[in-house]
C-alpha positions in Angstrom: 1.2 -1.4 16.3 -2.8 -2.3 16.5 -3.3 -2.0 12.3 -6.8 -2.0 12.7 -7.0 0.9 14.9 -5.2 2.7 12.3 -8.3 5.9 10.1 -7.6 3.6 6.2 -6.4 7.0 4.7 -3.6 6.6 7.1 -3.3 3.0 6.2 -2.8 3.2 2.4 -0.4 6.4 3.7 1.5 3.6 5.8 1.7 0.7 3.5 2.0 3.1 0.2 5.4 4.6 2.3 6.9 0.8 2.1 6.0 0.0 -1.1 7.1 3.1 -3.1 10.5 3.4 -0.7 11.2 0.1 -1.4 11.5 -0.2 -4.7 7.8 -2.0 -5.7 6.0 1.5 -7.2 7.2 4.0 -9.4 5.7 7.7 -8.8 3.2 6.9 -10.8 2.6 3.2 -10.7 0.5 1.6 -8.1 -3.1 1.8 -5.7 -4.0 0.8 -3.0 -7.8 1.0 -0.8 -9.4 -0.4 1.5 -13.1 -1.5 2.0 -15.2 0.2 5.3 -17.8 -1.5 7.8 -19.9 2.0 5.8 -19.4 0.2 2.7 -16.7 3.2 1.5 -13.9 2.7 -0.2 -10.7 4.7 0.8 -7.7 4.6 -2.3 -5.1 6.2 -3.6 -5.7 9.1 -5.3 -4.8 9.7 -9.6 -2.2 12.4 -10.8 -0.9 12.1 -7.7 3.1 11.2 -6.7 3.0 8.9 -4.5 6.1 9.1 -3.2 5.2 12.2 -1.4 1.6 11.7 -0.3 0.0 12.6 2.9 -3.2 11.5 4.5 -5.3 14.4 3.2 -4.5 12.9 -1.4 -6.5 9.9 -0.2 -10.4 9.4 -1.7 -13.1 8.1 -0.3 -16.0 7.3 -2.9 -19.3 6.3 -1.3 -21.9 3.7 -2.4 -23.9 5.6 -4.0 -20.5 7.2 -6.4 -20.2 10.1 -4.7 -16.5 11.2 -4.0 -14.8 13.0 -1.1 -12.3 14.8 -1.3 -9.6 16.9 -3.4 -8.7 14.4 -5.7 -9.8 12.4 -8.4 -9.2 8.3 -7.4 -7.1 6.3 -8.8 -7.9 5.6 -12.8 -7.9 1.8 -11.9 -10.2 2.5 -8.9 -13.0 0.1 -11.5 -11.2 -2.9 -10.5 -11.2 -1.9 -6.8 -14.1 -1.8 -7.4 -15.4 -5.1 -9.0 -13.3 -6.7 -7.5 -15.2 -5.9 -3.9 -18.4 -6.9 -5.2 -17.5 -10.3 -7.0 -15.4 -10.8 -3.4 -17.7 -10.0 -0.2 -14.3 -11.4 2.0 -12.0 -9.1 0.5 -11.7 -5.9 2.1 -8.8 -4.8 1.0 -7.1 -4.6 -2.6 -3.3 -3.8 -2.9 -2.1 -2.9 -7.4 1.4 -2.3 -8.1 4.5 -2.9 -10.3 7.5 -4.3 -9.0 10.2 -4.9 -11.1 10.6 -8.4 -10.8 6.7 -9.6 -10.7 6.5 -7.0 -13.6 9.3 -9.0 -15.4 7.4 -12.5 -14.9 4.2 -10.5 -15.8 6.0 -10.4 -19.1 6.7 -14.0 -19.5 2.9 -14.3 -18.4 4.4 -17.0 -15.9 3.4 -17.4 -11.9 6.7 -17.5 -9.7 8.3 -21.1 -7.7 6.5 -20.0 -3.9 7.6 -23.6 -2.8 11.3 -23.0 -3.1 11.0 -21.8 1.0 7.6 -24.1 3.2 6.1 -20.8 4.2 5.8 -18.9 1.3 2.6 -20.0 -0.9 0.7 -20.2 3.1 1.1 -16.6 2.9 0.5 -15.4 -1.3 -2.8 -18.0 -1.4 -4.0 -19.4 -4.6 -2.4 -17.1 -7.6 -4.3 -17.1 -10.5 -3.2 -14.9 -14.3 -5.4 -12.3 -16.0 -5.3 -11.5 -19.5 -4.2 -8.3 -20.8 -6.3 -5.5 -21.0 -5.7 -1.7 -21.0 -4.7 -0.4 -17.6 -7.9 1.6 -16.2 -10.5 0.0 -18.9 -13.5 -2.0 -17.9 -12.3 -5.2 -19.7 -9.3 -5.1 -17.4 -11.4 -5.0 -13.7 -13.4 -8.2 -15.7 -10.9 -9.5 -16.3 -9.1 -9.6 -13.0 -12.0 -10.0 -10.8 -12.6 -13.1 -13.1 -10.0 -14.6 -11.7 -10.7 -13.4 -8.3 -14.3 -14.9 -8.4 -12.4 -18.5 -9.0 -10.8 -18.0 -6.2 -7.5 -17.4 -6.7 -6.8 -13.8 -3.8 -3.3 -13.2 -6.1 -3.5 -12.1 -9.7 -0.6 -11.6 -12.0 -1.6 -9.0 -15.0 0.2 -10.5 -18.3 2.8 -7.3 -19.7 1.6 -5.1 -16.4 2.3 -6.4 -12.9 0.1 -7.8 -9.9 -2.9 -7.0 -7.9 -4.1 -8.9 -4.3 -6.6 -9.1 -1.8 -7.3 -9.0 2.1 -9.0 -9.4 4.7 -7.3 -5.7 6.0 -4.0 -4.2 3.8 -2.2 -5.3 5.5 -2.8 -9.6 4.7 -2.9 -8.1 1.9 0.5 -6.6 2.1 1.6 -9.4 3.4 1.3 -11.4 0.1 1.9 -8.9 -1.8 6.0 -8.8 -0.6 6.3 -12.0 -0.2 5.0 -12.7 -3.4 8.1 -10.2 -4.8 10.4 -11.3 -2.9 10.0 -15.3 -4.7 9.8 -13.0 -7.5 13.2 -11.8 -6.5 15.0 -15.3 -5.5 13.7 -17.6 -8.2 15.7 -14.9 -10.0 18.2 -15.2 -8.2 18.6 -18.4 -8.5 18.6 -19.2 -12.0 21.1 -17.0 -12.9 23.3 -19.3 -10.4 21.8 -22.9 -10.8 18.4 -25.0 -11.1 16.2 -23.4 -8.4 14.6 -26.9 -6.7 11.6 -26.9 -5.5 10.3 -28.3 -2.0 8.1 -31.4 -2.1 4.5 -31.6 -0.9 5.7 -33.5 2.7 8.2 -30.6 3.3 5.5 -28.1 2.0 3.5 -28.3 5.6 3.7 -25.8 7.8 6.3 -25.8 10.9 4.4 -26.2 13.9 5.0 -23.8 17.1 7.3 -25.2 19.5 5.4 -26.0 22.5 6.9 -24.3 25.8 5.7 -23.5 29.5 5.1 -19.8 30.2 5.7 -17.8 33.0 4.9 -14.7 34.5 8.3 -12.2 35.0 8.4 -10.5 38.1 10.5 -7.5 36.3 12.3 -6.9 33.5 16.5 -5.8 34.3 17.7 -2.4 32.8 19.9 -4.9 30.9 17.0 -6.9 29.7 15.3 -3.6 28.5 19.4 -1.9 27.3 19.1 -5.8 24.6 14.9 -5.2 23.7 15.3 -2.0 22.7 18.9 -2.6 20.0 17.2 -5.3 19.1 13.9 -3.4 18.0 16.3 -0.9 16.2 18.3 -4.1 14.8 14.8 -5.6 13.3 14.0 -2.5 12.2 17.2 -2.0 10.1 17.2 -5.6 8.6 14.1 -5.2 7.4 15.4 -1.7 5.5 18.2 -3.6 4.1 15.8 -5.7 3.3 17.3 -8.5 4.6 14.1 -9.1 6.3 10.8 -9.6 5.3 7.4 -7.6 7.2 7.0 -11.4 8.8 9.9 -13.6 8.9 13.3 -13.1 9.8 14.7 -13.7 13.6 16.4 -12.0 16.1 17.8 -13.2 19.6 20.5 -12.3 22.1 21.8 -13.7 25.3 20.8 -12.3 28.1 22.3 -14.7 30.5 23.1 -18.9 30.9 19.5 -18.9 31.2 17.8 -16.5 29.5 17.1 -14.7 26.6 15.7 -12.8 24.4 13.8 -13.3 21.2 11.5 -12.4 18.2 7.2 -13.1 18.6 6.0 -15.0 15.5 4.1 -13.8 13.3 4.4 -9.8 14.3 5.3 -6.9 11.4 8.6 -6.8 11.8 8.8 -3.0 10.3 7.2 -1.5 13.5 8.7 -4.7 15.9 8.2 -2.9 19.6 9.6 -3.5 22.3 7.0 -4.9 24.6 6.9 -7.6 21.4 9.6 -9.7 21.7 9.1 -12.3 24.4 12.2 -13.4 26.4 12.2 -16.9 27.3 13.2 -18.3 31.3 14.9 -22.1 32.0 12.9 -23.0 29.2 9.4 -21.2 29.1 8.3 -18.5 27.3 6.7 -14.8 28.4 3.2 -15.3 29.1 1.1 -14.3 26.7 3.4 -14.8 23.6 4.3 -16.6 21.3 7.8 -17.1 19.8 9.5 -17.3 16.6 8.3 -20.6 15.8 12.8 -21.6 16.3 13.2 -20.7 19.3 14.6 -24.4 20.4 17.5 -23.4 18.4 18.4 -20.6 19.4 17.9 -22.8 23.4 20.5 -25.5 22.2 22.7 -22.3 20.5 22.9 -20.9 23.9 23.5 -23.7 25.5 26.5 -25.6 24.4 28.0 -22.2 22.5 28.7 -20.0 25.5 30.4 -17.8 23.2 27.5 -17.1 21.6 25.8 -14.2 22.0 23.8 -12.9 19.5 21.5 -15.7 17.0 19.4 -14.2 13.5 17.6 -16.6 11.0 16.5 -14.7 7.4 16.1 -15.4 4.3 17.7 -12.7 2.2 17.4 -13.6 -1.3 21.0 -13.2 -2.4 22.2 -15.8 -0.1 18.8 -18.0 -0.5 19.4 -18.3 -4.3 22.9 -21.0 -3.0 20.1 -22.2 -0.2 17.6 -23.0 -3.2 20.0 -24.6 -5.5 23.1 -27.1 -5.2 25.1 -24.5 -6.0 27.4 -23.7 -2.8 28.5 -20.3 -1.7 32.3 -19.3 -1.5 33.0 -17.5 0.8 37.5 -16.8 0.0 36.1 -14.2 -2.7 37.3 -11.6 -1.4 38.4 -11.0 2.5 35.9 -9.5 4.6 33.1 -12.6 3.8 36.1 -14.8 4.8 36.8 -13.0 7.2 33.4 -12.7 9.1 32.1 -15.7 7.2 35.0 -18.5 7.0 33.2 -21.4 6.0 30.0 -21.9 5.7 28.3 -25.1 5.4 24.9 -26.0 3.7 23.0 -27.7 6.2 20.2 -30.3 5.5 16.2 -28.8 4.9 14.3 -29.4 8.2 17.6 -28.5 10.4 16.4 -25.7 12.0 13.2 -26.9 13.1 13.7 -30.7 13.5 16.6 -31.6 14.2 18.1 -28.5 16.4 19.8 -29.6 19.1 22.4 -31.6 17.0 22.2 -28.4 14.1 22.9 -26.9 17.8 26.2 -28.1 18.4 28.4 -26.9 14.9 28.2 -23.1 15.5 31.2 -23.4 16.9 33.7 -20.0 16.9 35.3 -21.2 14.0 31.4 -22.3 11.9 29.4 -18.9 12.9 27.1 -19.5 10.2 25.9 -21.6 7.8 22.7 -21.9 4.8 19.8 -24.5 5.7 18.5 -25.7 2.5 15.3 -24.5 1.0 14.2 -23.1 4.4 17.0 -19.9 6.0 20.6 -18.5 7.3 21.1 -18.7 10.8 24.1 -16.2 11.1 26.2 -16.2 15.3 27.7 -13.4 16.4 29.2 -12.5 20.7 26.5 -9.2 20.0 23.8 -7.7 17.9 25.9 -5.7 15.2 28.4 -9.1 14.4 25.6 -11.2 14.4 23.4 -8.3 11.8 27.1 -8.0 10.6 27.7 -11.6 9.4 23.9 -12.1 7.7 25.2 -8.8 6.0 28.0 -9.2 4.5 26.7 -13.2 3.9 23.9 -11.5 1.3 26.9 -8.2 0.3 28.8 -11.1 -1.1 26.1 -13.1 -2.3 25.6 -10.4 -4.4 28.6 -10.0 -5.4 29.1 -13.5 -7.0 25.7 -13.7 -8.2 26.6 -10.6 -10.6 30.1 -11.9 -11.0 28.5 -15.0 -13.0 27.8 -12.7 -16.6 31.9 -11.1 -15.7 33.5 -14.2 -16.0 35.2 -16.5 -14.4 35.3 -16.5 -10.8 39.0 -15.7 -8.8 38.7 -17.2 -5.5 42.0 -16.1 -2.8 43.8 -19.9 -3.1 45.5 -21.1 -0.5 48.3 -19.4 0.6 46.5 -16.2 0.3 43.3 -17.8 3.1 46.7 -19.2 5.3 48.2 -15.3 4.9 44.1 -14.0 6.8 44.6 -17.0 8.8 47.8 -15.8 10.5 47.1 -12.1 10.1 43.7 -12.3 11.8 44.0 -14.9 14.0 41.7 -16.7 12.8 
């Protein structure tokens, strides 16, 4: 999808539906705006249910202050307008109250952006604005002042967050990523002490250099794979296993080729033509595959039983990746049957040592956690790999919740042996 070709009213509607639908704001909370090329500010209306908005609810405020629309603009319009005046490079603003970020705003702290390698790049510089009455001139001045100092993301004391971007999707990506960081840190602190990446490890992962080829055509099998992958990618996003631009799926076509997700494409609206075929070590011309493409390539080459691979970083299982805690799959039968024993691999295993890492994904080890990076799930089908990722995340969520109830009682060796025999593991 070419988001920049969508009308501002529709852009706001699309993003607000995602924010509300994923529980990151309430019926009456949050507001979005876009500054268009004419100097008009398009903004969400005041007093309209965020769960039932339509494009005709959006309000346009002209440069001379004239209001066009069926409603009044959001009561927090003043700080949107002030941000645009103070920061000409900002063309869109997201403001909302997702629970994890609200928790940080109440204790007046900024989430740790250094638990995973790329989050600080997406969120940019984060500042904190002093508390003021919602909708007041003082609040607008407090927020705009922090933006004026160079921040693109501003936490509001006892309130929520405001994020600016060059367009609405850029602002949303930073918003979504910051909220993910907040959830991850909260979950990690419930089981242990989060370990930050060192400055040396925070450098961006390079994209793999690959020769290109122009496909002569697309087989019926490949077209089916592309369609099925898109359904699972969008499902992974809706299940909060992926974020909008992070999370990788791949599926084998044959022994020499596979299809993989592209780098930096919105997972919510991904389409079959966005996916990238890899064939004999070359990439489909004009496309950039996910940065982990070499690992996928080596796993398919070394593990003939693997037909699909997913790399993701859902917050519950990632809590074990950013702490020294080990994840025990022997808590319920389903977890052990699907996940077996989950090793924790050193940071960089997915990108820096892909060939060695690929050797570990045997039938007995279908999934692994990479420190401060990701979880890698393999399967004999897209559904099988997805099931493993989902079970890992839900099991991790259960284990984290267990910490507040009492000591964890895992299945003992006798019970594990019984499962091994019954399910021929």
